[in-house]
N, C-alpha and C positions, 0 to 999 in steps of 0.2 A: 212268745216274748212279747215285753213292753215297747214300745216304739221309742221310748225315751233312752232305751239304752243300746240302740243299734249304733254301727258304726257309722262315721260321717264323710263317705265320699260316693260322688255321685258322675255319671258320665251323660253328655248330652252329645247326638249327632250333628256336627256342624252341616248347615245348609245354605243354599243361597253362594257359594263360592265356587270358582271353575276348580276341579280338581287335576290337580296335576298329571299330564296323560293318562288320567282314568278316564275323563272328560275332554278330550282333546279337540273333538271337532266344534265341542263349545268351546273354546278357549283359544283357535286359530287366528288367522288374520283373514282378508279377503279371499276369495275364489280370483284366480287369474281373469283378467277383465276376459281374455279371447280365446283362454282354453288351448292356449298354446305356449303354456311354462314360462310365463312373463313373472319373473324376479316379484314377490311383494316386497313393499316397502316395511322398515323396521316399525315404522311409527302406527301405521294402520294395523299390523300384524301382530305388536305387542299385548301380552295380557300378562296382569300380576298375577300370579298363583299364591294362595294364602294356605290350602290345608288341601288335603287328601280326603276322600270319602272311602269306605271301608265294606267292602265286599267280601266272606270269606271262601274261598272255594269248596265248592260243592252245596252249597246253600243258594239258597234265593236271593238274588242281590237287591238290593234298597232301590226304590225309585230315584231317579237323576236328582242330583241338588242344584244343576247348573242352570243356567237360564239360555233359554235360546233351543230352536228347533234343530233334529238330530243328533244331543249330546246321548253319549252312550256311556255304561260304565265296563271296567273292561274286567273281568276275572282274570285271574295269574294263571298262565299254565306252566309257565317256564320262569324262574330264576337262578342266577348263578352268582354267586359272590367272590368265587374262583379261590379266595386266600385259605380255607381251612381243608382243602384237600387237593391232589392232583389231579389236573386236568383231564391226564393219561388214565386215572383209575376212576372217573366216576360216571362212565358209563352213559353219557350226555355228547360226548364231542368225538369226532373223528380228526386226527392230526394229521394233516397230510403230507406225502413222502414221496414227490415223484417230479422228474424234469419239466421244465415250460420250455414253450416256444417264444417268440416276439409276443409283446414287447417286454415281457420279462426278462433280466437280466440273471437270473438266480433259478434255483431248483428249492422246492419246498423241502424242510427238512425237520423232524420232530427235533433235535437241539435246538433248535431257534424260535423254542416255545416252551415255556415255564412259568411257574408260579412264583410270582415274586412276595414280597410283604405286603404290598399293596393292591392286588389283584393278578392278571394275565398280562404275561409280557410276550409281546412277538418281535423278532429280533432280525437284523439282515447286517451284512457286511459282504464288499467284494473279495476280501482275505480266503473267507470259506466259500463264497459263490452259493451262501444260501439263504432262504428266507423262512418267514414262517407264515401260516395259516392254518384255521381250524374249523370245523363247520361241525353244524346239528348232524346227528344221525338220523334224525325226523325230519319230516317237513313239516310245514305248519300253511296254512289258509287263512288270512286276515288279519284285523286286529292290530295292537300298537306294537312297535319292535324299538326297544332302546336300548342302547350302548351308552354306558358310563365310559369315557375314555381323554386319551391324551394323544394325538397322533404324532410319529414320528417328523421330528423338524428337521430334515436332511434333503437338501435341493435334486431334485431328479428322483425322489421315493413318492409313493404313495402308501397310505395307508387306507383300506377300505372296511366298510361296515356294511353288509347289503345279503338280499335275498336271491336265490339263484336256481335256476332250473333247465332242462335241455341241455345241448350241446351249442358251442360257440358257434357264430357264423351260420348256423340252419335253422330253419322255421319251429325249432322246437326249444329255442332261446329266449326264456323270459328272465327278467331280472330287475331288482330295485336298488339303486347304488345310492350310499354317501361315500364319495371318492376325496379325501384329502390329498391337497398335492403339496409335497413338503418343501419347506422352505418359503412359504408363500401362507397368506391367510385366506386362499381360496378353496372353495369346495366345488365340485364337479355332483351334481344331483343328476341322474339319468335313470332313465326306465327303459327297458327293451321289451319291445312285443312282436312275435315270430320272429327275431332275428334282427329288428332294425332299432337303432338305437333313438332316444332323443333326450340330449345331454342338454344341461344349462349351467354354466359355470358361475357361482356367485362369490363376492367378496366379504367375508364373513369382518372384517374391517369396517365396512360401510354399516354395521349392526352394530358397531363399537364392542365385537368380540375379538378376543386372541386366542385362538384353538390351543395354543402351548402353555398359556400361563396356568392353566389348571385342569384336573378332568370334570368335565361337563358331561350332560345328557344329551344324545342328539337319538330323534325318534322318528321312525315312520310310520305314518297312520297309513295301514291298506284297508279300503273299503271295496265292496264289490263295484262301487263305479269312480270312486275318486283314490288318489296317492297324495298324501303331503309329509312334507318334510320339515321338521322342526329342530331348533335349538334351543337349549337353556343358559337365557344370558346369565352375566353376574350378578343382578338382582333376583335371581329366582326366577324370572320371567320365562315364560314361552314364547319363542319366536317364529312366526310361520316364514320358512323359507321359499317353498313353492309349492305350488297345488296344483292338480291337474285330473281333468276328468276322461280314466280311462278303465275300461273292463279288462281286468287281469284276472283268470281264475284258477291258474295253473298253482299248485301247491310247489314251494319252494324249500330250500334249507337255506339257515343263515349261517351266514360265513363272516369270518373274521380275518384280515391277512395285511401283512407289511412288507413291501418289496421295494427293489429298486430297477429303475428302466437300463434299457440295454444300450442307451445313446445314440440309438439309429431307428429309422424306418416309424414305427406307430409310439415308440417312445418320448420322440419328440412333442409329442400332442401335449404333454405334461412340462410346464415352462424347467428350465434350468436342468443342465447337465448332473448326472451323480458322478462324484469324484473319489469315490469308493471309501466315504466315511461310513462308521458303523452307526446303525439307527435301531431305535425301538420304540414301539407303539405301546401303549399303557392302556389295559381295558381293566376297567373297578368291578364291573358285574355288567350282565346282561340280563333282561327282563322282557318278557313277553306276556302279552294279555289278550284276551279274546272278548270280542263284543259281546254282553250278554244277550243282545237282540239284534234280527234287522238285516244285517249284513253278511251272513255266512257265518260258518263253522271252522275251526281247525279241523286238518284230517287227523292230527295225530291227537292222542289222549295225552291229558295233563302229565309233565315230566316231573320225576319229583328232584328236589333241588335242595341240597345236593344228598340228600338220604333218601330211601328206599321209599319213604312215603311220599305222598303228594304234597308238594307245597301250598300251604294254605293262606299264605299272603297274598291277596289281590290287586295291591296297585303297585306301579314304578315307581321308584324312590324318586323325587325330584330333586331337583337342585341342592339343596342341601345333600341331597340323597346319598348315599343312601340315607339320610337323615333329612327327612324332609322340612319343609319351610314353617317357621311357627306361624302358629295360629293367630289371627286377630286377634286384639285386647276386648272386644266387642263380642266375642264369639265364646260361648262355653266351653272349656276343652278339658281333656281328662287330666289326671296328673302330670303325665310328661308331657313336657314341648319337645316335638319332634326332632331330632339330634342334628347336628350339622353335617358338612362334609367330611368325609373320610379323613382320620388324621394319618400324619407320614406313618411311616414302618414303626409299628409298636415296639415298646421295648421286650427283652427276655422276660418271661413269666415263669414265678415260680411251677415246679411241676409236682410237688408233694402235694398228697392229699389235703381237702381245705381242713377236715375234723381232725386237726392233728390233736392229739391228749384232749379232745371236746372242746377247744377253744381257738375255734376258727379266726375271732378278731383278735386275740393278742398280739400285739407289736402291729397291728397293721393299720397303715393310714388310709380310711376312709374317702373316698372320689367326692369330689366338691364337682358339681355343674353348674359351670358359668354360662350355660346357657338357659337356664331356669328363667322363669318371670321374675322372680325376686331380683337377680343377677341383671336382668337387662333393665328392670327400675333403677336400679343403682347406677349402672353405666349411663342412664339417661339424666341423671342428676336426682333422681328420687321422687319428680313430679308433686314438688312440693311439700315431702316427708323428710324428715331427717335422714340422710343416707347413714348416719353413724349408727343409726338406730335400725335401719333396715339392713345394714351388713350383719347384725345377731341372726340373721335369717339367710341370707345370701351366700354366705361364707362357709353355711355348716353343710356337711354332706346329709345328702337325701337319698331316699329310694328313686328309680325311674319305674312309673305303673305301665303296666304290657296288658293291651287287653284288644278287644275290637275296633279300636281307633285306629291301631297301627296299621297304616297301608302297608306294610312289609317289616313283619316283627324280625324277622332273620337280621336284615339289614340295618334295621335302628339299633338293634341288641349287639350287633357285630361295630357297631361305629361305637356305641357307648363303650364298649367293652376296650375298642381299641384305645381310646381317648383317655381311660383309667390305666391301661397298662402302660402308654405314653408316660403320664404322669406319676406310674410307681405306687397307685392307690388301688383299692378295693371298690369295685363298683357293687350295690345295692340294686336287685330288680324285685318289683313286686307283681305275682302273675296273679291277672284278676280277670279270666274268661272263661269261666265255668259256665256248663248250660245252666239255664235259670237261674244266671246271677242275681241275686237282692230280690229273690221271690216277686220281681214286678215291680219293687218301688224305687227310689230315687236312679238307683244305678243300674236299671232293670239293663239286660243285654247278654253279652255270653253268645261264643260259638255253640256248634250242635255237638252229639256226644260223638258222633260219627269222625267230626275235623278236630276235634280238642289234642287227642292225641298226638295228629301229625304237628300241629300248632305247637304244642308244648316242646315236640323234636326241634323244632325250627329255634326255638329260645336256647335249648340247652346247646344246637350245634354250635349257634353262634356267639355263644358265651364259651366255648370249646375248653381249653386248657387254664383260659383266666380265673385266676383268684378272685372268686365272688360268693356273694350269700344271694340266695332266692326266699323270698317270704312267698307262700305257695296260698292262693285264693283265700284276702281275707272273706269271713263271714260264712263260708261254706259250709263249714261243720256247725258253727251255731245255729243256722238255718235249718237244718236237718232236724231240729227239735220244735222247729217255729209252725204251730198250728194251720193247715191250709196253704204251707208253703211247697212241701213234693209229695209225691204218692210212694207207696213203698217201693215199687221200682225205681222210681227215680233216686230214693234214699241210696238204695244199694248200687245204681249206678254211679253216684258220686263219690262214693267209697271207691268204687273201680277206678275211676279216672284219678282220683289224688292218688290211688295207690300206684296206677301206673305212671302218674307224672311224676313222681318220686323216683322210681325206678329209671325211668329216661333220663331224668336229669342227673341221677348218680352215676349212669354208664357214658352220657355226651358230655359231660362236663364234671369230668372227676374230682377238680378244685374248686367245686362250689358247696358250701354249706348250704341246706336246707331245711326251712322250718315253716311246718304246717299251723296255719291259722289256729288260734284255738279262743276265739272272742276277747271276752273283759271279766273283770270278777261280777260285775250287776247282770251277768246275760245268762248263763248257763252254769248251773251245779259244778263242782270241780269233779264229781263221780262220774256224771253223765259226758261232760265234755272226755274226761280221760277214758273213757269208752269209745265215743267216736275217734279220737286220735288211733286208739288200736286198729279200730275198724280200717281207718284209713293209710296206714302202713307206717305208722311214725317209728315203728321198729328199724327201717330201713333211712327215715331220716336224721338228721343230726338234732332237732329239736323242734319248738312249737314257738309261736309268735303269739303274745298278747298286746291289747289296748290298741289296735290298728284302729289311727284317726279318731280314736276317743281320749277322754279327758281323766281317766280313772289315777288318782295318784302312783307313784312310782311303789310305796310300799305297800299300797292295797294290792298291787301287781304281783308283787315277791311271792307275799302270803298264798294269794291262789296259784300263781305259777310252783310254788314248792308242795302244795299240796296235790295237783295234777302229778307234777315230777314222780311222785311217789308210787303212782298207779300205772306209770307208763316206762317203768326200768329205769328210772331213774335220768331221765332226760331232760337236757339243759333248756333254756329259753332265752329268747328276747325281749323286750319291751320298747313299745314305741312313747318317746319320751317327748315326743315333738310339741303339743300343746297341752301338757299336763303340770305345768308348775305353779298353778293355784289350785289344783284337783279338779272335781266336777261341781257342778252346781248344786243346791240341796236336795232339786227333783233330777239331777242325772240328765240335763237337757243334752243332744247331742248334735244340733244344727244350729251352729254359729252361736252359742250360749256367750252373753256377755261377761265380761271380767276375766277374761281365762289370759294364761301367758306361756309363751314358752316354757317347757320342761327342761332336765337336764340334757346337755350338750351330748352329741353320740359321743359312745367312749366303750371298746373293747376290756373286757375283762380276763385273767389268768386265772382265777380260783371260783370256788361258789355255784351255784347252779344258773346264775346269771350269764349267759354270753356277751350280751350288749345290750347298752340301751342306743336305738335306733331312732331317727327321724323318718319314718316310714311315710307319715301322711307329710305331703307338701304344705307347710306352715305358709297360711295364706291363702289358700285357694277356699273359697266359698265352700258350706256344706248344704247350699241351696236355699231359695228366694223365704228366707225367715230371719225375722232380726234383724231387718233390713237389708239382708243380704243380696248380691248378684247372683244370677242361675248357677247352679251347683257345677262345681268345677272351675269356675271363672277364679282366676286371681282377682283378691279385692284388696288394694293397697291400703285401704283403712283398716281393715281388721288385721293385716298384716303388721300393719304399725303399732296397735294397740298389744298385740301377742308380745313383740317384741318389746315394746317399752314396758312392761310390767316384767319381763323376764329380770330375775335373780342371777 
């Protein structure tokens, strides 16, 4: 393959920034000065987090990117977003069902635990005399434990997120708690060692936090010699609320509950008396990460979440999570900006198959990502460039790219899909995580062959019944024919991985149209590409994708795609028109070629072989440090403006 014909997209690892909850020990506040559980101040403990690092479960984690000693990356052992399935059926949780003594005024009951449209709900009310509690079947030891939640705002009630082992009141009792005191802004941080409690009450209002305003992340970082309690602030920063030096080795189960006090005895430890009101605590997700080195290991093997295969995404989702914090403009980023906070309960989705009559985009409105870097530039006044010109990019639907930069791909995809459903539109995803990705060139990376199937499954499960489209692995088939890229065994492996990905998406995301990438007209001969597609399972896909991140004219792609279609059973195709408005340069440059323009706007069709023109590449992101561009993957306002200015 000649380098001038390769597609243009690159991934650069973010370094030099704190990783949300992945590297909590480097991001938290100062240690309690007297080792007695004194609350740290918001000023000294707050650290802005800008990005998450990536460690694939089952692979060797990369070195820490956070400054400071003691920073540790976390490999995900458990993630539960609750929404796609019932907590009663996923094999991860036990739902409590027994009577309680003081200070509880209720009994645990399964009918007070349910999956809502936005997560897990734990309910209580005096009329029924029941409360809700769930706990993991397995026990855990050391690591970061994060709950995304809103506690019940009812005086005299308590919402808890905690780790627990042993029998209360005995020397076998060990516990680490977040206890939210209903009707107040106060929480109680507590840890029990051999039956002895060490509580400290903290007013979140002093840290500028209203615990009832939205779902936010609360994390316990448990090390062999320290415990630290964190909360995610409104601006996406992590605030260390308390840190103590303590040795606690007993494995513990993770537990969530919501209950009301009995208004007597021990229950009066919590301010306010319970008046009988119904209350609900909402949990958006739970994440558990294990340190990659140094301070202990889990007593349990990784739990699948929520599917049978282990969950591959390695980092907890922060703040906006699941849909992390946007990366800083000074750092290179992959195509997708991390998604924002989970959307409200999504609107109903169509349940008919995506590939209806072979035209999945017909009469569909495509999703416009209002959090894209182009949209952010417009919302900030354009940065000196014409807002009206830049809107030619920011108001158009584009694809969300998914790869090893996604700290939790399940959460990112779920949130993006949820926003699209709420908007009544169809999201587009580009899966770009194949082993030996880009043959070691600018976009080198990808996951391992052993983790790739589970990673794709997480994407598929997160899409669920959403009507969506997936572009599968740009370059993967074209580079099979690139000299020196893959061994014969790796070529066979790649075909099998792609075939498996199509099958997984078809099963777990039945309303998703699947298009396997097939390069562009200037790269691989049509007959060769057709054979590659057949080997990769095109028969089970909806079609193939052309011109991803390239500049070849639409007409040339139509001609090339028509040839291929005749050799793969008449399959349809989509064309990336994001930057082909002026066609290619005479020498087919791929890296930030000058004089290019936005191409035809994204459009779905209901006849012919072309299913849609799509903007798969996010226009305005640099292809690399060439022709005056910044690092690959970084949004380049000048180039974006020039593309839009020349658009017809």
